[in-house]
N, C-alpha and C positions, 0 to 999 in steps of 0.2 A: 536136390542141383542147386545150385546156388544161380542169383539172379544175376544181374553186371551192376548196379546197386549198390553187391552185401563184397563187390572183392576187395574192399578193402579189410576184411574181418579177414581175410586168408592171413595165411602165415609166409611170414618172407622165408626164400628159403635160400639160402648157401651153404651148399655144398664143400668139407673140408678136401677139396682138387684140385691142381693148379688149372685145370680146364674138366668140364663137364656136359655130359650131357642130356636125355629127355628123359633116360636108361634113373640119375640119379635122383631125380623130381617127382616128390608127387600129384600130380595134376589130378583136379580136378569136373568135371565138364559142368558148362555151362548152361542153364536153362532161358530159352526165351530167345528173343530177336536175334539179330543179324549173326551175330556165333553159337545163336542155338546149338547141342552138342560138339562147340569144340572146344579143344582142351586151355584149359588156362592156369597159371601158376604166377608165385612176386617171386619177382629174384633181385635182388639190389642192380641198381644198374649200371654202376661197374662194373661189371662182371661179365654184361652179354656177349661179349667178344670172347672173355673161354666157353659161352654157351655157346656161340657157334664152331670154334674150334673142335668142341666136342661134339657135337653134331653132327659136323665134317671126319669124324675120323670114327663114323661107325663101321664093326669089322665085317658086318653080315654086306653094307651098301656104302662105303670109299664114297664120299662127297665132294663138296664145292659148293657153298651155297652165295649163294652172290646178290648187292643190292636191289631188287628187279626196282620198288618206286620207292622214295622218301617228300618226308615231309614233316617244314620247321614250323614253329611258331613262337614270338619273344612272349615273355614275361608280359602280364597286362593286357594280354591282345582277347580275353573273355574276360569279361565280369560277372556270371554263371555259368563255370567248366561243368561236365556232368560229369560224372564222377571216374571213366573214365576217358576223359578228357585228355589232350595229350599234348605237350611241345615237342616233342618226338616223336614221328612216323616210321618206321620202317619194317619193308616187304620183304622176307628172304624165302628165294627158291634156289631149290638144286639146281646145277648147271645140267645135269639131262632133259632140264625140262624148262619150258610146259610143252614147246613144237616136240612135234616125232616125225621126225625125216628115213626113219630105219626104211619105208615101202619107198619112197622114192631114191634113193639112193641104190636100193636094189633094186629100180630099175622095172617096177612095181606098180602098178597107176600111176594114171595120169598127171598124180602132183599140185593138182586142185584145192585139196585142204593144206596148205602148206605156210598157207600165209601163216605167221605168227597172231599165239591169241592176245598176246599181251600188249601189243601196240611199239613194237621194239626195232619195227623193219624185220630184215634178212638175219641180223646180226651176222658182219661179213665174218667167217673165221671156226663159225661156233659149228656149222649149221652138220658135221659127221658126229659131234656129242651130242646131239639133242634128240631125247628117244620117250618123250611123252612123258617125262615126270613129274607128277605134282605133288608133291611132297614140299610143303609149302608153309612158316610160318609169319606170322606178324609182332613185331615190339611198340610195346608205346609208354615213352618217359612219360610217365601221368605226370598231368600238368597242376592238380594237388598237393602229388609228393616229388618234384623232382629226382628226389636218390630212387624212387622204387621204377621198375620195368614191368607192364607187364604184357608177356608170354600168351598168345589165342594161336592155338598149335593147329592151323587148318586141316591138314595135311600131313598126320606122323609118320604114315608108311613109302616106302621109294617106288611106286607104282602108275601105269598107268589108264587110260580112261575104260578097261576092261576090269583094271583092277588083279591085274598081274605084273608081279617084280619083271620090272622094264633095263634094271643094272646092276650091277654087285654079283653076289656069290650065288643071290638066289634066283639070280635070272640063268636060264640054261644056253639061251643065246649070245647071252656075255662071253659064255665060257670059254676062253684061250686069246678073249681077246682085250683092249682095253676096259671095258666099256666095264671089266672085272673089277677095275679101281678106281680111285678119283680121277674129274676130268684131265684136272694141272696141278704140274708141282705145286709142291709145301713151301708154305710160306719159311721154314728152314730151311730149303738145299734151297730155294733161291737167293736167300744173306749169304749163304754156303760161297753159289760161284761168283755170283756181286762183288763178296770179301776177296777173294782169290783173284779176279779179274784184275780190283783195285791196283791190288798187290804186284801186279806184274806178272802170274801161273799164265801157259800161253793155251790155249785154245786145245788143245791137243791132248798135253798136262792134263789137264781135268779133266777130260773125256777118259783119256787111260787108268787116272788116278780113281773117277767110276768105276768101271767094268771090272778096277781090280778089286772095289768093296762090293760090286753087284756078285763075281764069282766066289769071294770065300762063304757069302754067306746064304749061296747054292743056288743062284737064280732071281729073277723077280719075284717083288713082296707085296708091292704096293704102284702105285702111279712114279713117285719119284726115284724107280730103277730102273724107268723108261725115257731116262734123260737122255735125247738126241745133242748129233751136233747142231742141227738147226735150231734147240732149244738155247744153247750156249749162246751159239753167235747173236741171235734176237739179241740179251741180254750181254753180252758183248759191245753190238752196235749201239746197247741205250746207256752204256760206260763210256764208251766213246765222243757220246751226241749229247752227253749232259755236263750243264754248265751250270754256274751259281749264281750269273746274272738272267733270271726270269723277268725282271724289270729292270730299265733305267732307271726309277727311282727306286736306290738302295730300299728302302721303308716298303712303298711296293712288294717289290722281287721278297721280301720277309714273309707277307703276309699271304701270298702268293704260296709260301712252300710251306707253311705253318696249313697250310690250306688241304694241302698234300701229303704229308703227314702227320694228320693228325692224330695217328696212333699211337709217334714215337714223340709227341709234344705233351706235358702233364701239367705245367699249367704255360700261358699267354695273356700276357697285357701290354698292350700298346702304346707307344710315348703321347701324353698327352699333358696340357698346362701344368699339371695337379700330382697327374703318376709320372711314374719312369716304365722307361721299360724293359718287361724282366721276359726273358724265353727259357724256362724250364725243357731240359729236351732227352730224352730218356729210352733209345732203344730197347726190341723187346729180348737183343743180345744180352743187354746191359742189364734190363731188368732180371736176368736170367742170371749172372753173376754175381750179385747183386745181393740179391737171393740165396742163392749159393758160400757165400765167402763173407758173405758182411753178417749172418745168421753165430750167434756165439762168437762174436768173432767183431775185428773192428772198423771202422769207417771214421777216413781221416779228411778233410776238408783239406784246400789248395786250393788259395780264395785269393783271386785278385793278379789275376794273369794277367800279362800285356795292356797290364793301367797307363802306361806313357809311349805308346807306337798305337795298340789297337784302338779303334773306336769305342768298344764297348771292353772287358776286363769278362775272365773268363773266369769261372771261380769252378773249381771242377771235386767231384766224389770220390775219394777212390776207396777200392777194399785190398786186401794181400792174398795172390794166392799160393798156393804150394810151395813155389818154385820163392818167395818175396816179394815176387813184383807188383807192383800199383799197378789196376787194372783202372780205369775211368770208368765209371756204372751211371753219373748224371754230368751232363753238364749244364751251367747254369748262365748268361750271359745278359748282361745285365745295365744301361745308364748310368744306374746310380751303385755308392756304394750296396754290395753285402749283404751289411747289419739290415741296413731303409725296408730288404725288399724280403727280408728272408722268413721271415711271420705268413708272407701268400701265399711261397709253396713250399715251404719244409714239412711240415700235416698234407698237401698233398701227395707229398710225393709218399710220403711215410702209409697215407691211407692206403694209395695204390701199393706197394709192396703190401700191404696185412690183410686185401683183399684176395690178394693172389695166398697167399699163408699168414692165417692171421695165430700165429704160432712165432711169428719170424721177434727177432730179437737182436740186436746187437750188442755186447759185452763194452764198447764206451766208443764215443765219438774223440776223434783227432781233431782238438780247433787250434786253426795257424793264424788268428789272429785275433788278439785280446780285448777287440772291439764289438764283437757279433756280440747278444745277447741270450748267454747261453741256456739262462732258463729258457727258454723258448725251441733251443735244442732238448735241451732233456727232456723236456714236456714232453715232446714228438715223438721222439725216438724211445721214451723209457729206461733210459741208462743210465752211464753216469758219461759226464765232460774232465774229457784230461787237455791238457795244454800241451800242445811240442808245436818246441822255439827254433824246427828246422831253417826259418828260412831268419831269425835274427845273425842264426849262428855262421849262415853261407854266408853273409850280405856282410856280415865286419872281418871277417876271415879275410873276405878278399879284398880287403879292400885297405885289410891289416897288411897283406903278403902286395898290396900295387906303395903303400904308402911307406910304406916299413922295411928297409930293406935286412936290416939286423936279424937272424934266424932267433936269437936270444933273449931278445927286445922284444919277438916279433910272441915265442912260446909266453911270458911275462904281462905281455899284452892283454893274447887273447884270456890268459887266467885272470887276469882283474875285472878282462869284460864279464867275465863265467861271474864273479865273487859280487859287481853289483844285480846282476838279477839274483842268486841262488840263495846267497849269506843270509843269515837272520841278520847278521851287524848289521841293516839296511836299515831298518826297523820300520817307525812309518815314513823317516822323510831319505829320500834312498841321492840324494842330494849330495849329500855327505860326502860318499860312498864314489861319487862324480867328481866332486871335486880332487877326494882325495887322490884316485887315477889321478887325473891331469896333474897333480903335484907331482904327483913320483912322475910321471914323464912328460915333463910340458918342454924336454925340447921336439917331442915329436907331431911334432906345431901343424903338420898333411892330417895326418890320423885326430887330429883331438880338432881340426878346424871342422873338419864332414861330420864330428859323429855330433859338436855344439849345433851347430846348423839340424844336422839330417832325427836326432838323433832325441837330444834333447825337453823336444816337447813330449815326446811318447813316449821315454823311461820306465814313471811315473805310472802308466797303464799298465803296461807289463809286468814292472816287481807286481803290484796291485791283483793282479790277474793270476799268478804264482802264489801268491802265498793262497789265491780265494780255491784251488785247482791242482790238482794233481799236476806232475810236468813226468812224460814220457821217458823211455833212454832214448838212446840213438840208435836204435835199429830200421825202425820207423825211418826217421830221420833220413835212410840212406836210403829206400826206396822210392820214395817220394820226392826226393834230390832228383832222379834217374827218371822218374815220371816230366818232372822240370825241364830236366835240359832236351826228353824227346820232346815234349810242347814247343821249346823254346829253337831249335831244328827246324821242326816241323813249321814251324808259321811264322815265324820273327827271319826268314831271310830274305837278305836285299832283298832278292828278285821278284819277291814279290809284296815288295815296301804300297807299291801302288793299287793294293788291292787291301790293304790291311782298314784305305778309310771307308769300305765296304761289311756291314754285318753280315749279308747273304756268301757271301766271300767264306766269313770264317766258320756259317752254320755249315758248306757245302765241304768245306775243308775238314770237318770235324770228322762228321756222322759219314766221311770217304773214304778216302783214305787211309787217313790217322786212326778212324775204327778199325775197319780190314786190320790194320798191324797189330791191333794187341787179339784181334781175331783170329789172325793165325797164328802168331803168338801161341794163344790161349791152346789150338786146334792141336798142332803142331806140340802143345807139351801134353795133352790126353792121348794122341792115338799115333804119333811118333811119324807122320809126316811132316813133308821139307821141314826137313829139319838146316835140311841147304839154306834157303830163302830165307831160314827167321833175322831178323836183324840186331846186329850182335852186342847193342846197346842193352838190350835183354837178358841177353846173361853176363853182361858188368855188375850186379845188383849189390852194393858192398857187403848189403847183410846178410846174400846167400853165401857168397864165397868166406865171409868171416865163419860158416858154419864147417868150412871145412876146415878151417884151420884146427889143427890139434891142438890139447890145453899143454903139451909140452913145448909148443916151439913160443912159447910164451915165458918172456923173464921176468918177473917180477920181487924186486925186493920189499915185503911187507913192512918192512923199515921205516922204508925213503920210497914214499909213494910218491915219487917229487915227477919220475920217468918209469917207462917199462919198454922191455926190448921184447921185439916179435921177428924171426928167422923168416928168412924169406921161401916163397914154398916153391923158385921156380930156382931160385941161385939161393942153394945153401951157403957157400959162404959171404950173404949181405943181409943185411941184419935193420931190421928200420930202429928208429929211438920216440918214443910215443910218449908226450910231457904230457904231466895233469890227468895220468889218468883214470880211468875208470869214471870221469865227467864228463858232461857235455860238452863241452871245454878243450877236450882237448885235444889237440894238434901230433900229427903227424912231419917224418919227412922223404916221404918217399917220394914218387913224382904226380900222384896223384893226388892229395895231400895238400901238393904246394900249388895248385894249381886255383885250392878254393873250395874240393871237393872232400865228400865226407869218406876214408877210408874202409874197407876190410882191415883193414891191425889195427884201429881206434875205438873200430867194435867188436873185433874179439879182446880186445883189455879188456871193454866195458863190459863184456857179459863174463871174462875170467874174472873179473873184481869180483862180481857179486856173485857169485859162486864160490869162493874163499870169502865172504863176509867180510871186502876193506873195503867197500864203495861204499857212500856217504847218503842216507839216506833224503830224498826230494825234501822240498823247505816242506808243502801242504804236509807229507810225514811229521815234518820236526811238530809243523805248528799244532796237526789232531790230539801227536800225544801231552805235547805243553794241555792242551783245556781237557784233554781226561787224568795228567797227573795235577791240576788247580782243584777239580772237585771232587778227586781222592783223598783228597789232600785237607782240604778245608768243605767242610760239608758243613749246609746251614739248618742251622736251628730249625725255622718255621717248617712245619709238613707240607702243608702247603708246596712252597720251598723246595722243599726238598725231594716231595714225588717230582715236581716237576723238573729240577737236578736229575734224577733219578733216569725219565722220560732219558735228558739232552745226553749222558753216559752211552743209556743202550746204541741211541742212533750213531754216536762216536762208535760204540761199538764196533756194528753195524760194519761204519764205513771202516774199517780198520782192515774190516775182515775181508770187503770187497779190495781193500789196494795191498793185500797178500795172495788175495787169489790172482791178480793182475800182475803182482810180484813173480808170481809162482812162475805166468805165460811169458814172462821177458817183460811187461811191458815197463814194467815201471823200476826202479831200483827196490832194490828191499827195506823194510822198514824193522828200527828195530826193533830186539825183538823182545825187551824188556818191561814192555806193555804189558803182558798179563798176568806178570808172575808180580808186580808193583800195585795190579787188579787186584791180586788174592790180599795183597794186605791189611785192604781196607775193606773186615767182613759184611761191615751193615751192609751197606756199596753191592756189594759183592754178593749179598744172598736175599737181595732185593729183585736184585735184575736178574740173578734165575727164577 
């Protein structure tokens, strides 16, 4: 039996479960001291909540552990800390104790022993559930090892003072009563009901839906099945009385919100003289979606939304569900540019995810801002980085449609703008291509003046990023664009203009109604319920609709790739024309595209071109190809240089393979297939690499 001074020699246990309980931990009995005989164990501090949730899900004694007491110390407050000294001390106690009101509620006894032993008063509203349970444990965030938590389990069994079970399946007196189950509804059910209320589902419909679900499963099985009208009414009152303004001062109001919602905040830095304001928000539901749809898949940045109107812009992280809709899985609000503060929060976000699932890893990260330090993002997520130019495409086409009236000129100008970004003709200096554009369309003064004033300074940055990173195809552009429009319609309504200068309003809008819309859409998609209440904009994703256009409805002359035709799915006599097919800068003449949006016809033609191998490879793939061929055709004579060259070629070969995998998944344009054949022509390098 170890003594307290030996606790740092104990192994740190991190079970590979999203939530875990005492049954998943190897406990050690402590010798001597005040905790002599107690069970102890070390776990990562970041997983304390997972342990509490797991303990609350004990099948024999379902419970809910509340925080009975909590103490904190600042760093540096102790000169010589004890080995079990703490930064944070939290005592968790089963909600069925420690007081026991069973006798007094039944009319037996005089009630003289009903004073709570914990000093918490009469606990209004909890008297009916107190059954004298002594199960409790202490969590210490160690002063000398802040990343570790020492769990001291003082009483692991759910028993009263007599040592008999006092609730759950093992308590015969609890059979047939609510004491068989947890004392209150779960956080998941609370989130579900609150989301329904925020999107406008009535109390009666919520109760009816809950009753239908319980009937299907054949009766109550846990506390959530006992949801009552009163439970829903209480949550309805909370929704009705909720307000973004927790304090007159916006900064104070934000601090109060952060303090009340610490579980949903993965990073917070207050505004100071030298440091910007940064707030990272991720609810439990968003965390689940990121773990589910981000693993072995793609995560996209949607950067700097509301830069001109909101007090601080929003950066959203998005994943794509089975319907190709973008789901926001984290929001970062910052007073500076996202790139300046990204190193502060992105590592913590990745640690939060891998704490839940150490094997979690995305396939690629899509960046829509070339100013971001993608080396930091690559290191944090440990995956490839792709550039997503949806914002550039959308901005240019909307300005073209506004400032140029001739559709043929629009098509040609849009094609030339894409040429500037993607063609190797640009070389190290893009200004030659820009100058050529201005000479060709010298009569389009309105657009050229806009282009000079807004893009001339940043065009080199985009071109350099495209040369360094692989570029995504149009499909994810549509999902990101759909999210952008939804965010815009929700937050940038003119009747909200008075709230734009307040960050607390932005936080409240994102985490209540906006969050609930995405929850409802996903819930309806998975269960089939409330389909009539789904927002129609979720079903208008061009990426999703493009998948339902058959190949036979696409007419493409492979000898002349300037235009493609797509038959309408609703009116078979109508044909839409797509110019510059297969490119990210294609343009369609349908009504949705004429509003500056990415339409399903452009996406369908792009996928059709890739399947027929008529699409041009991305610039990054061409750069990789040229580097490989240069090394293969001109191998150096020096053995040391040759070894270094072989290593470099091997790395490039791995990059090509990874690009091919992404291309097969539909996220990249296909790579020219002649690399492997040319590589085989050089037997020296081919054999050395193998």
